[in-house]
N, C-alpha and C positions, 0 to 999 in steps of 0.2 A: 504494500500500500504506500502511496507516495503522498507526502505532506508538503505544502508550501510553508513559508515562515509564519504567515499570519495564522494558519491553522495550528501550527506547532505552538505558538504563543498562547492561543486560547486553551489548548490541551494542557500546557504547562500550568496555567492558572487553575484549571479544573483539578489537575493532579495535586497541586499544592493544597487546595482546599480539602481534598480527599485524604491525602497521606498524613498531613500535619508534620512532615519531616522537613529538614533543612533544604531550602530551595534557593535559587539565585536571588540575590538582593535586588535584582532589577525588577522583580515582582514586588507588590506592596509588602512592606515589612515594617511593622510598627516599632521595631527595635532600632531602626536606622533613622537618625534625625536628618532633616534637610541639610544639604551641603553647605548652605550659607549660615547654618546655625552653629558651626564649629570651626575653629581655626584649622588650617591644613596641618595634618600630623606628619611628622618626619618618619623616614625609614632609614635603617642602617644598611650595612653592606656585608652581612654575614656570608660565608662561602656558599656557592651553588652546590646543591646536593644531587642533582641528576636531571634527566630530561625524559619526557614522555611524548611519543610521536602522536600527532593529531590526525593529519591527513597529508599525503604527499610529502613535501619537505618541511611542512609546518610542525611546530612542536611547542610544548609547555616546558619551561625550565623552573624548577623549584629553588628558591634562594631566600636569604635573609631570615632563616628560621631562628627565632630567639625565644627565650622564656624568662619570666620574671616572677619570683615568689611574692605572693600577697598574703594577707591574713586569711588563713584557711583554704587558700587556693593558689593557682598559678595562672598567669596569662601567657598564652602562646601567640606569637605573631609570625606571619610568613608572607612571602611575595611570590606570585606566579607571573613569570615573564612570558608573555604570549608572542611567539615568533611566527608571523604569517609570511611564509615564503611562496605562497601560491599567487594566482593571478586574480582571485576573487576575494571579496571581503570575508573575514572570518568572524562569526558572531559568537561571542563568549557565552551568551545566554543559552546556547545549546549544550554547554558543558558545565561542570561544577567539580570543585575539589571536596573530597570527604576526608575526615580525619578519624583515625582509630588507633587503639593501642595494640600491641602485639598479642595481648590476651583477648582481643576481640571487642573491647568496649568502644561504642560509637560516641563521637564527640561533636557537638554542634559547632558549625563554622559560620561566621558572619563576615561580611565585607566591610572594610573601613568606609565611612560615609563619603570621603572625598573621591572614592573610586567607584561609587555605585552606578555612575552613568557611563563607565568605560565598558562598552559592549562591542562596538564595531571596530575591528582591527583591519585597517586597509592593507592592500597587498604590499609586500616588501617592507613591512614596518614591524616595530616591536612595541608592545604596550605592557607596562608593569601594573599589576592589580594586587593589592595587599588585603590580607584577612587577619582576623583574630579569633581566638577561642579561649574558653576557660576550662582548665583541667584541675583535678584534685591535687592536694599538696604533696602527695607521694609520687606523682607522675614525673618522670624525667624525659628530656628530649629523646634519649635513646630508646624510649618505650614507644615512640610514635611511628605510625605509617601513614603516608599521604597517598590517597587513591584518587585518580582522576576518572570521571565518568562522562559519558555522553547520554543525554536523554534519548531513550529508545523505547517507543511504545509497543514494539513487538516483543519486548522482554516482560517476564512476569512482574518484576518490580519497576518497570518502566525506565530502567537505566542499564547501560552497558559499560563495564569497566574497560578503560583503554590503557591502564598502566598504574603501577604502584612504585613509590619511592620510600624506603625505610631510612630512618636516621641511623647512620653507622655509630658503633661504639666509640670511634675515634673522633667524632665530631665535637668541635668546641666553638663557642661564640665569643671567646675572649680574644681580644687583639693582643698579640704578643708584645713583650717589652721592646721598645725602640721601633715599633711598627706604627703605621697610621690606619685610620678607619674613616671611610667616606660616609658622611651623613647627607641625605637628600633633604634639604630645607626648602620645601615648597617649590621643587623643580630645579634648585641650584645645588650643585655638589660642593660640599665643604670638607676638606681633609683635616681630620683632627688627630692629635697625638699628645702624649704626655711629655712635657718638656723636662720637668723635674719635680721633686717632692722634698719639702723640708719638714722637720719634726721638732717640736718642743714639748716639754712635759713638766708636770708638777706632781705632787704626791698622789693626786686622784686621777688625772686625765692626761692622755696624750693628745696634742693638738697638731694634726697634720695640715700642711698647706700644699695643695696640688696645683701646679701651674699647667693649665690645659691650653695648647696652641690650636687655633682655628685658622685655616688658610682657605680662602675662597678660590677654588680651581675652576669655577664656572665662568660664564661670560656676562653675568648680570649680578647686581647686588643681592646679598642674602641677609634677610632680617632674622636674627637668631631668636627662636621661640623661647617661651618661658619653660626651660627644662628644669628638672629636679636632678640633683647630683647626690650620690651616696657612696660611702665606702662600704664594700662588702668584704667581711673578714673570711678567713679560711674556714671558720665554723659556720658561716652563713649568716652571721649577724649583719644587719644593715643600719648604718648611721648616716643621718643627713648632713650635707655640707652647705655652707652659705657661699653664694657666688658674688664676687666683686665685679664691677664694671660690666654687668650683664644687661642692665636696664636699657631698652631701646638701642641695643647694639646692632649696627648694620655693618657688614663687611663687604667692601667693594671688591670687584674681580681682581685676582692676583695680589690680594692684600692679606697679611697675617694680623691676627689679634690674639692677645693672651688674656685668659680669664683665670683669676685666682679663686680657689675653692678651699674653704677651711671649715673645721668642725671639731668636735671633742669625742674621744673614745676612751673608755675606762682603761687605766694603766694595766689592769690585770689581763686584758685581752691581748693575745699574741699579735705582734706586728708582721708576722710572716704570712705571705700569700695574700696580701690585700689586693683588691680590685677596685677600680673606679667604675661606677655604673651611672649611665645617663638614662633617664626615663622622661616621658612626657605625659602629662595628665590630660586625658580625653574627658572633659567634664560632662559632656552630653552622654557619653557611654558609661560614665561612673567607673572608669578604669584607668590604671596607669599602664602605659605601653612601653616595653623595653626598646631602647634605641641603640645602645652600645655598651660593651664591657671592655675594660682595659686592664692588662697586667701592669702593676705599678713598678717603676724602676727602684733601684737602691736609693736610700735617703741621701740627699746632698747635704754637705756641710756648709752652712751659710757663712759668708765672709763678714768679719767685723761686727759681731753681735756680742754685746757685753751684758746681756740679761743674766741675772743670777750670780754674777761674779763679784766678789767683795774687793773693794779698793779702800785705801786709807788716805786721809789728808790730815794735816796738822795746822792748828792756829795757836794763838797765844794761850788759849784755854786748855789745850791738850790735843790728843790724837783721837780722831773719829774714824769709824768704819762705815762704809755705805755701799749699797748695792741697788741696781736697777731691777725692780720686780717685773715691770711690764711697761710697754709703750704702745699706746693705742691710737688709732685714727677713728673718730666717732662722728656720726652725723648729728647735726643740730640745725633744724630749719634749712636756711639756704647757705649754711657754712659747715665746715668740719672742725672738730676739736682735736688737737694733739694733746694727749694726756699721758704724762709719765708718772709712774708710781715708784717711789724710792723708800727704802728703809735706812734709817740712821741708827747705828748701834754703838754702844759703849763697851769695848772689850778691855778697857784699862782698869786701874785699881782705884780710881777716884770718880766721884760724880762729876758730870759735865753739864754746863748750861746748853740750851739750844742755840746753835749758831744762827746768825741773821743771814739766811740763805736767799739767793736770787738766781736767775738763770734765763737762758733763752734756747730756742731750737735753731739748728742750722741744717737746711735742706740742701743736699748734694754739695755740701761745703761752700755754698754761695749765698743762699737766700736765708735771711734771718727772720725768725718769727718770735715776737716777744712772748714771754711766758709769765704767768702769775702764780705765786705760791699759795697752796691751800694746805693747811695742816689738818690732817684727818683724824689724828688721835688726840684725846683730851689729856695732854701731859704738859708739864711746865719745865721739865728737865730730864736728863738721862742718868738714872742711877747706875751703879756698877752692874753690868750684865743686862741693862735695860735697852729698849729700842723704841723708836717712834717712826710712824709712816707719814710721808709727805707726798703731795701731788703738785706737779707743774702743769699748768693748763695754758695752751695757746690756741688761737683761732686762725683759720685760713680759708680761702675759697674752696668749695667742695670739688670744683673742676680741676684743681691744680694737681699735677702728677709729679712724683719724684721717686728716686731709687733709694737714696740713703738719707738718714736723719741722725743728727747728733743732739744730745742734750748737754749743753755747756753749763756746768754747775759752778756758781760763783758765791762769794761772801761779800756782803757790804762792809767796807772799811771806813766809810765816811758818808757824808750826805749824798754825794754823787759818785763816789769812788767805789769800785769793786775789785776783787781779786779772783782770778780764775783758780778753781780747785781741781775739777775733774771734767773729763769729757766721756760721755757714754754713747757708743755707736750702735746703730740699729739699721735694719733694712725694711723697706716699705712692705714687702710681701709677708713679713712676719709680724706686722702690727695688728694682730688679731685679738679680739676679746674672747674670753672663755664662753663656750656654748654648752649648755646643759641639756642632756637628752630628756625625753619625756619621762616624768616621774622623779627626776633627780632634784636634790635640794642644794641650794647655794647658801654658804655660810660666810657672812661678813664678820671678820674677827677683829675689826678695828677697835682699839681701846675706847670704852665708853659708848660704843655703838654696835655691840655684839647682837647680831640678829640672823635669822635664817629665812629663806624665801623659797616657796614652792608653788608651781602652777597647779591649781585644783581643778579648773574646768574652763571651757570656752563656751560662749553662747552668742548666737546671732539673733538680734531682735529686728524683725522685719517691719518696714514701713512701706508706704505707697511709692515713694520715689528714691528712698535711700535705706540702708541698713545700719544699725548700730552694732558693731562687733565688740565684744567684751571678753576680758580674761579675768578670772577670779584668782587672785594671788594671795596666798596665805603667808603671813609673816609671824615669826615667833620671837619674842623678846628673850634673848639669851644673857642679858645682864642680871646682876643680883639685886638690882633696885628697880622701882617703877621707872618707866622710860617712855618718852614720846616716840611715836613712829617717825622714822627718818623720812623726810620729804623726798620723793622720787621724781625723776624725769623718766618717762616711758615713751617708747615708739614701736610701732608695728612695722616689720619689714616683710615685703612679699617675696615670692620666689624670684622675681625678675629684678629685685633690688629697690623697688619703690618704697619710700618711707612715709608713714602716716603717724603724725604726733598723736599720742594718747593722753587723755585726761586721767588723772589718778584721784580717786575718791579720798576725802580727808577724814582721818580718824582723830577726833578731838580729845578723847580721853587718854590718859597715860595707861600703859599696859603693864600688868603685874609681871614679876619675874616668871618666866616660863609660860606666860599668857600669849594668846594668839589674837591676830586681827585679820580680817578679810578685806583686802583692797580690790576695788573694781577699776580695771584699766579699760578705757573705752575710746572708740574712735568711730566717726561716721564715714561709711564707705559707700561707693556706688551700689545701687540696687543689684542684688545677685552676684556681687563681686566674689570670685573664688578665694577662699581663705585656707585651702589646703597648703601644706608646706610653708606656712608662715612662721615667723619667730617674733618674739617680743624682746626688746632691749630695755633694761632698766639701769639706772645709775643714781647715785646720791646727788641731789640737787645742790648747786652752788650759786650764791649771789654775792657779788662784790668780794670774791676771794674767801668767803666763809660759807659754811653749810647753811642752806636756806632754812628759815623758820616757816611756820605755817602761813605767815602773812607775806612772805617774800615772793617775788617773781624770779624764778631761776634764770641765770644767764649762761650757765654751763653745767656740766655734771662730771663726776669722777667715779672710779670703781665700777665701771660698766660690765655687765654680764648679759648674755643672751639665753633665752629659753626656747627650745623647739616646742611647739604647741601640739597638744594631743588632737586627734580628729574629733570634730564636734559630733555629739550624739543627737541625731535628728529624729530618733524614734519617739513616737507619741504613745504614752501608756494608754491601754484600753480599759483601765479602771482608775479610780480616784484615790487609791490608797498609797501612802508613803511617797508623796510627791516631793521631789527635792527642790527646795527654795533656799538653798544654803545662805545663812546658817540655820534656816528653819526647815521643818518637815511637816507637811500637811496631809491628813487623811480625812476623807469624806465618805459617809455611808448613810443608810436609811433615807434615801432620797425619795421625795414624794412631790407630786404636783396637785394643785387644787384650784378650781376655777369657778367664778360666779360672774354675774353680769357686770361687775365693776372692775375686777382685777384677777390677775394670775398670781398664785402664791406657790413658791418652792420652799420646802422645808427639808432640812437634813441635819444629821449629827456630824460634828467635826472634832478633830483633835489637832492642835497646833503645838509643836514642841520646838525647842531651840537649843543649840549648843551654847550653854551659858558661859563657856570659857573663851568664846570668840567675839571680840569687838568688831563692829562693822558700821558703815555709814549707809543707811537705807534711803537716803535722799534720792528721789526720782524713781524708786522701785514701788511697784504696785502689784497686788494680786488681782487678776481679772477672772471673774466667773461669768460664763455666757451660756445661754440656752439657744439651741438652733433646731427648729422643727424640720423633720426630714422632707416635708412637702412644702416648705417655705411659708407656712402660715404665720410663724412668729419667730423672731430672733431679737435678743437684747443682751446686754452685758452690764455687769456691776463691777465697780472698782473698789478695792480695799487697800488703803495705804499701809505700807510696811511700818511706818512710824507709829501706827496705832497698835501694833501687835503687842508691844511691851507695856502699854499704858493700861492701868486699872481704871475702869469706869466707875467714878464715884457720884455721877449725876443722878443715878437711879438705883434703887434697891431691887428693882425687878430686872433680873438678868435677861429674861426673854424679850425685853424692850430695847436692849442694846443692839444697834444696827452695825456695829463694828466687829470685825473678827479679832479675837484676842488670844494670847497664849493660854493653853489649857484645853479642857474638854468642854463641849457645849452640845446639848441635845435640843433638837427642834429649832434650830436657827432658821429664821424666816427671811426670804427675799420676796418683796412684793413688786409687781409691775402693773400699773394701771392699764386696762384694756377692756373696752366695752364691745368689741367686735369679735373677739376670739371665740366666744361661746357659740357663735353661729357657725363655726367650722368644726363642731364636735365630730361630725362623721368622718372627717379627714385627719383627725388627730390620732395618729398611730404610734409613732416613735419620735423621739427627739434625742439630741446629743447635749450632754452637759460638759462644757469645755472649761479647762483651767489653764490660764496663761500666766507667765511671768512677764511683767511689763517694766520697761526701763526707759525713762525719758520719753514716754508716749508711744514707743514701739513695742511690739509684742512677740513672744515666742510661745507657741502651743506646747504644753507639757503633757497633758492628759485629756482624754475624751472618752466618755462612757455613753453607749447607746442604751436608752431606757424607754420602756413603754409608758405612754401617758397614763397618769392617774394610778400607777402601780407604785409599790414601795420596794426599793432595792434591799439587798441583804446588808 
């Protein structure tokens, strides 16, 4: 029986509806978003695995097979290069790749959205079409077999196998050391390679700096996408890296650009066998796609770096020992901060006064940047065996680039006279702040300001035109006295290097020794802005060379540290028990609705508890409870201010008259809504949803939603 293409396409659609199996994405596929709804995704250049003959001299070539471990699964990507050597058009819709394991398990394959319209391959041309699939976390690439079929309605299952390619045991996706990897960036080939890697460490973490070289070998400019970079250890652990100089990076043809990548890895993790991994987030697919793997070279020894080395200087008071702990380049609005952290030690036999220190930075031995001294420890002298920490802070344009930097340490000897004491040398690629991985705690051990910080949660509050992104940061007072919370400067940094200043909620009460406080760091972002792979930077706020008080406006900051943020939980609970409103927890049950000609009444029991050891600022936060009828007959919301939660109502002795939600248990709490029309819709009142939102500065996040029958009482 002979079919023309039109008939074939109709039968394919009919078969798709009948079989329910994977069919070409050229047919309607709700899993594939429109091409213009997603940025063009990159593809790497993993080796070709083999060819399958199609017809005549035409063939399919399988290449770029890669795999990326995810939480509970792995993502496989691959490319089919269609070579049409014939004299007529080759229609890819007549064919399809299947994926299976050597044990016989079938795996669903989908086409990347950008390639969904690639069907007609003209004579004497080649077309690349890329696919992705999800496999379980135990599946390896060497377990996979790629089968190519042609739709054939003379066969019992309507398909005919034209060839298979198995992944050999020797196959590797890792680019060898000192070799390069081609990445296709929206049609332009960019050759990438690892130039070098530096390493510094402290007692807790190793801080690698990987220098990635990108060379545009195409004939038009390449805009570098928002990639995510990770270190993969020999054990398979994945640690995120922060990229410098990536935002809005465009590489012109035949031009090289270097990107510096840095992060933190626990010192207990072996440094042998590390790899650099590049991935790209496909937001519409809710997937991370692997782009490239690289074997990392041996660690390079940086030139002229004086970090951690002790030096001595002597003045009329005696001999001091000092060391440079860190030198950081940090963002602040439209400028960058140069921040040097030094420790001054007394290793002599007598107490020493604090010297009158000053200094400046010298960039590439030529450009002078004035520096101001900030004393971070609360000390008035150096006892025998004692130490004190200082910061030198300077400002420069954020666009200025340099290779080397020196801190020239000086002592004031007169009103305008200074004497050079020491020079500390450093390199720009090592000016990295410490990054803490998800779940880790940062401890600030400065004298008089001992505190720890840990990210507890992230939340996005959605609005009509913008979102408010928040981080809940827990701090613990590690001093032995009541202490004020240190004023912080906070900024969010996106995967492509964009900086968004964050407001920090103010804690007005002093914190007990060992006590906790919950800080809310917040920033307004464009509606739907992707927040995956973001980090937050915090530092101790400085105003006029002193630590900022609660009333001061910071002009710089010191002791900066970055936190990688956990993935946000977007799951909505389907019941109203144990709703997390940190530091509160809310449970609602025994929900009932009642209606007459005047009003709708909702009653329920609730219990509101609080972590009493955690101070917080609830300004701008509200609990929102809303009713939504399934047929659209009625919807309304009520707001309850967090500031009322801890207040005891003394205005009335009748608890059931109190319209505020308070700490503790409450039975038959009532919400009333005036409505004279709803009673006429009784026949269509079937079910409704009772929704609970956390609201911040007028934007909301849905936390829980329970479906309930009208006029029934829940458990």
